[in-house]
C-alpha positions as CSV (number, residue, x, y, z in Angstrom):
1,M,111.1,-17.0,-128.4
2,Q,112.4,-16.7,-132.0
3,A,110.3,-13.8,-132.5
4,N,111.3,-12.2,-129.4
5,T,115.0,-12.9,-130.0
6,A,114.7,-11.3,-133.6
7,L,113.2,-8.3,-132.3
8,Q,115.9,-7.6,-129.6
9,A,118.4,-8.2,-132.8
10,E,116.5,-5.7,-134.6
11,A,117.2,-3.1,-131.9
12,H,120.6,-3.8,-131.0
13,A,121.2,-3.2,-134.8
14,G,119.9,0.0,-134.9
15,A,121.5,1.3,-131.7
16,A,124.7,2.0,-133.4
17,S,122.9,5.5,-134.2
18,Q,120.9,5.6,-130.9
19,H,121.5,6.3,-127.1
20,V,121.2,3.6,-124.7
21,N,119.2,4.0,-122.2
22,I,120.3,1.4,-118.9
23,A,118.5,1.0,-115.9
24,A,120.1,-1.0,-112.8
25,Y,120.6,-1.6,-109.7
26,K,122.1,-3.6,-106.8
27,F,121.5,-4.5,-102.8
28,V,125.3,-5.0,-101.6
29,T,126.8,-3.3,-98.6
30,F,128.5,0.0,-100.2
31,D,130.6,1.6,-97.1
32,N,132.5,4.0,-99.3
33,T,130.2,6.1,-101.2
34,E,131.8,9.7,-100.5
35,E,135.1,8.4,-101.3
36,M,133.3,6.8,-104.8
37,R,131.4,9.8,-105.7
38,P,133.9,11.7,-107.3
39,Q,135.1,8.8,-109.7
40,Y,131.5,8.4,-110.3
41,Q,131.3,12.2,-111.3
42,D,134.5,12.3,-113.1
43,I,133.8,9.1,-115.6
44,C,130.1,10.3,-116.4
45,A,131.6,13.6,-117.5
46,R,134.2,12.2,-119.6
47,L,132.2,9.6,-121.2
48,D,129.2,12.6,-121.4
49,L,126.1,9.9,-120.0
50,K,123.2,12.0,-118.5
51,G,121.1,10.5,-115.9
52,T,121.4,9.7,-111.9
53,I,123.3,7.6,-109.8
54,L,122.5,6.7,-106.0
55,L,125.1,5.6,-104.1
56,T,123.8,4.2,-100.9
57,P,125.2,2.2,-97.7
58,E,122.5,-0.7,-99.1
59,G,123.7,-0.5,-102.7
60,I,123.4,1.3,-106.0
61,N,120.5,2.4,-108.3
62,M,121.2,3.9,-111.2
63,F,119.4,5.5,-114.8
64,L,121.7,6.4,-117.5
65,S,121.5,7.5,-121.2
66,G,124.7,7.7,-123.9
67,P,126.1,6.5,-127.0
68,R,126.4,2.7,-127.3
69,G,130.7,2.8,-126.6
70,N,130.1,5.1,-123.7
71,I,127.6,3.0,-121.8
72,D,129.4,0.0,-122.2
73,E,133.1,1.6,-120.9
74,F,131.4,2.6,-117.8
75,L,129.6,-0.5,-117.4
76,A,133.1,-2.2,-117.3
77,W,134.4,0.3,-115.1
78,V,131.8,-0.2,-112.4
79,R,131.7,-4.0,-113.1
80,S,135.9,-4.0,-112.0
81,D,134.6,-3.3,-108.6
82,A,134.1,-6.5,-107.2
83,R,130.8,-5.2,-105.7
84,F,129.2,-5.1,-108.6
85,A,130.7,-7.7,-111.4
86,D,127.3,-9.4,-111.6
87,L,125.5,-6.0,-111.9
88,E,122.5,-6.8,-114.4
89,V,121.3,-4.0,-116.7
90,K,118.1,-3.3,-118.3
91,E,118.0,-1.8,-121.7
92,S,116.3,0.6,-124.1
93,F,116.7,2.9,-127.0
94,S,116.0,6.7,-127.9
95,A,117.2,9.2,-130.5
96,E,118.1,11.4,-128.0
97,Q,119.5,10.8,-124.3
98,S,116.9,10.3,-122.1
99,H,117.9,12.5,-119.2
100,K,119.3,16.0,-119.5
101,R,121.9,16.3,-117.0
102,M,124.4,14.4,-114.9
103,L,123.7,13.5,-110.8
104,V,125.4,11.6,-108.8
105,K,123.7,11.5,-105.0
106,I,124.4,10.1,-101.9
107,K,121.5,8.8,-100.1
108,K,120.4,6.7,-97.3
109,E,118.6,3.7,-99.2
110,I,118.1,3.1,-102.5
111,I,113.9,3.3,-102.2
112,T,113.2,4.9,-99.1
113,M,110.9,2.3,-97.0
114,R,112.3,3.3,-93.6
115,M,112.6,0.0,-92.4
116,P,116.6,-0.7,-92.0
117,L,115.6,-4.5,-90.7
118,I,114.6,-5.1,-94.4
119,K,118.3,-6.2,-96.3
120,P,117.7,-7.5,-99.5
121,E,121.9,-8.4,-99.7
122,E,120.7,-11.0,-97.1
123,G,118.2,-12.7,-99.4
124,R,115.8,-12.5,-101.9
125,A,112.1,-13.2,-101.4
126,P,111.2,-15.8,-104.1
127,F,110.7,-14.2,-108.0
128,V,109.1,-15.0,-111.0
129,E,110.3,-14.6,-114.5
130,A,107.9,-12.8,-116.9
131,H,108.0,-15.9,-119.0
132,T,106.1,-18.0,-115.9
133,L,104.2,-14.6,-114.8
134,K,102.5,-14.8,-118.4
135,R,101.6,-18.4,-118.1
136,W,100.2,-18.2,-114.8
137,L,97.9,-15.2,-116.1
138,D,97.2,-17.1,-119.1
139,N,95.8,-19.6,-117.1
140,G,94.5,-17.5,-114.0
141,V,96.5,-19.8,-111.5
142,D,99.8,-20.5,-110.9
143,D,101.3,-24.2,-111.0
144,H,99.9,-25.4,-107.9
145,G,96.4,-23.9,-109.1
146,K,96.3,-21.1,-106.3
147,P,94.8,-18.0,-107.9
148,V,97.3,-15.1,-108.6
149,V,96.8,-11.8,-107.8
150,M,98.8,-8.8,-108.8
151,V,99.9,-6.1,-106.5
152,D,101.2,-3.1,-107.8
153,T,103.8,-0.8,-105.5
154,R,104.2,2.3,-107.4
155,N,102.6,5.5,-106.4
156,D,99.1,6.4,-107.7
157,F,100.2,8.6,-110.8
158,E,102.8,6.0,-112.7
159,V,99.9,3.3,-112.0
160,D,97.7,5.7,-114.2
161,V,99.3,5.3,-116.7
162,G,99.2,1.8,-117.0
163,T,99.5,-1.8,-114.9
164,F,98.5,-5.2,-115.2
165,D,94.8,-6.2,-115.8
166,N,92.8,-6.4,-112.3
167,T,95.8,-5.7,-110.5
168,V,95.7,-4.3,-106.6
169,D,95.9,-0.9,-106.6
170,Y,96.2,1.0,-103.0
171,R,96.7,4.7,-104.2
172,I,99.9,5.3,-102.6
173,K,101.4,8.6,-102.4
174,K,104.8,7.1,-101.4
175,F,106.6,4.3,-101.3
176,T,106.8,4.5,-97.0
177,E,102.8,3.9,-97.1
178,F,102.8,0.5,-98.5
179,P,104.2,-1.3,-95.3
180,D,101.3,-0.7,-93.4
181,L,98.8,-0.7,-96.4
182,I,99.7,-4.3,-97.1
183,A,99.6,-5.6,-93.5
184,A,95.9,-4.3,-93.0
185,H,94.6,-6.1,-96.1
186,K,96.5,-9.4,-95.6
187,D,93.6,-11.7,-95.1
188,D,92.6,-10.4,-98.5
189,F,95.1,-12.5,-99.7
190,E,94.3,-16.0,-98.0
191,G,94.7,-19.0,-99.9
192,K,96.3,-16.9,-103.1
193,T,99.4,-16.4,-104.8
194,V,100.8,-12.6,-104.3
195,V,102.9,-11.6,-107.2
196,T,104.6,-7.5,-106.3
197,F,105.8,-5.5,-109.3
198,C,106.9,-2.2,-110.1
199,T,109.1,-0.7,-112.8
200,G,112.5,-2.5,-112.8
201,G,111.9,-4.6,-109.6
202,I,113.7,-2.2,-106.8
203,R,110.8,-1.6,-104.9
204,C,109.4,-5.6,-105.3
205,E,112.9,-6.5,-103.4
206,K,111.9,-4.5,-100.2
207,A,107.8,-4.8,-100.4
208,A,108.1,-8.7,-101.3
209,I,110.5,-9.0,-98.1
210,H,108.3,-7.1,-95.8
211,M,105.3,-9.1,-96.8
212,Q,107.1,-12.7,-96.5
213,N,108.3,-11.0,-92.3
214,I,104.5,-10.5,-92.0
215,G,103.4,-13.5,-92.7
216,Y,102.2,-13.7,-96.1
217,D,102.7,-17.5,-97.8
218,N,102.9,-17.0,-101.0
219,V,104.6,-14.1,-102.2
220,Y,106.9,-13.4,-105.6
221,Q,108.9,-10.7,-107.0
222,L,108.2,-9.9,-110.9
223,E,112.2,-10.1,-111.9
224,G,113.0,-7.3,-113.3
225,G,110.0,-5.1,-113.1
226,I,107.7,-4.4,-115.5
227,L,110.3,-3.0,-118.4
228,K,112.2,-7.0,-118.4
229,Y,108.6,-8.2,-118.6
230,F,108.0,-6.1,-121.7
231,E,111.2,-7.0,-122.8
232,E,110.4,-10.5,-122.4
233,V,107.0,-11.2,-123.5
234,G,105.5,-7.6,-124.8
235,G,102.0,-6.3,-123.3
236,A,100.4,-9.6,-122.6
237,H,98.1,-9.0,-120.0
238,Y,98.9,-5.3,-119.7
239,T,96.9,-2.3,-120.3
240,G,98.7,0.8,-120.8
241,D,102.1,1.9,-121.1
242,C,104.8,2.3,-118.4
243,F,105.6,5.6,-116.6
244,V,109.6,6.2,-116.5
245,F,111.7,9.1,-114.3
246,D,112.8,10.9,-117.3
247,Y,112.1,12.6,-120.6
248,R,110.3,9.9,-122.0
249,T,107.6,10.0,-119.5
250,A,106.3,6.4,-120.6
251,L,107.2,3.4,-122.9
252,N,104.8,1.2,-124.1
253,P,105.3,-2.8,-124.4
254,K,107.8,-2.2,-127.1
255,L,110.0,-0.2,-124.9
256,E,109.4,2.5,-127.4
257,P,108.7,6.4,-126.4
258,T,105.0,7.6,-126.4
259,E,102.9,10.6,-126.6
260,T,102.6,10.8,-123.2
261,V,104.3,13.8,-121.2
262,Q,104.3,15.3,-118.0
263,C,103.3,18.9,-117.1
264,F,106.0,21.4,-117.2
265,V,104.5,23.5,-114.4
266,C,102.7,20.6,-112.1
267,R,104.6,17.7,-113.1
268,S,101.1,15.7,-113.5
269,V,100.9,13.1,-116.0
270,V,99.1,14.3,-119.5
271,T,97.9,11.8,-121.8
272,P,97.3,12.7,-125.4
273,R,94.2,13.0,-125.3
274,Q,94.2,15.5,-122.1
275,Q,96.8,17.2,-124.5
276,L,93.8,18.5,-126.8
277,S,92.4,19.9,-124.2
278,P,92.3,23.8,-124.4
279,E,93.6,23.6,-120.7
280,Y,97.1,22.4,-121.9
281,V,99.5,24.9,-122.8
282,Y,102.8,23.7,-123.5
283,E,104.8,24.6,-120.4
284,K,102.5,27.0,-119.0
285,S,99.5,25.0,-118.0
286,C,97.7,21.3,-118.0
287,P,94.1,19.9,-117.3
288,H,95.1,18.9,-113.7
289,C,96.2,23.0,-112.7
290,Y,94.9,24.7,-115.2
291,G,93.5,27.6,-113.3
292,K,95.3,26.8,-110.0
293,N,98.0,28.9,-108.5
């Protein structure tokens, strides 16, 4: 813990000359999104923040980047709304703003699942914190001696950048595929403890509830997702990096940007090794789309 605290202190000490990148969400009834959208647009423009904010009837989701003081002022403003007074935020740092423009969107769901009866605001599924999960993975079993199985709820291209060791990956293209797939494989997890995970925890808020609803007895969500796990315990039991939806493309277990990029043309993830291919031409092609229309 002391080493981790020292690393965090070092990161914050160097943050003054860097941009702070925040990720935050909360499931809560948000019935005046149309009224609030221009207010969010105005304060983000005034503070020169870049990123994306989703305002939905079921809550808020945001990825923003800007100077420390501006981010703090924005968060103070958001938390002045009683609905978001306890909004929790995950931070990382970069030399440049991690987004190039600012968008405030109104959507139907924070993360599209098309299962309106699932309402995390009314009660979360059980969660496991990073240090506890690491102990379980160290031992191969949970505190009750049951085998632990990790289930990745992210899309296939995100998983390809990095994931937990020996994870179950259904190669989904979009989150709406997850409910039917996890229901069809329920018998595979008999007698085991299942831990669902994603980048920041949003998908698992719904995924774990759905799994409980269809009869999974021992299912947890990883609190704060991969990014919180990296922040708390580093990369133990994890191979690769974590895909993020901004110009950095991927973060390593130290929450630092990596050399992984996205193709300008087809948006596929291109690893450093793939960038050595003659098929990779900046802003023109990559090994995934070379020779295709």
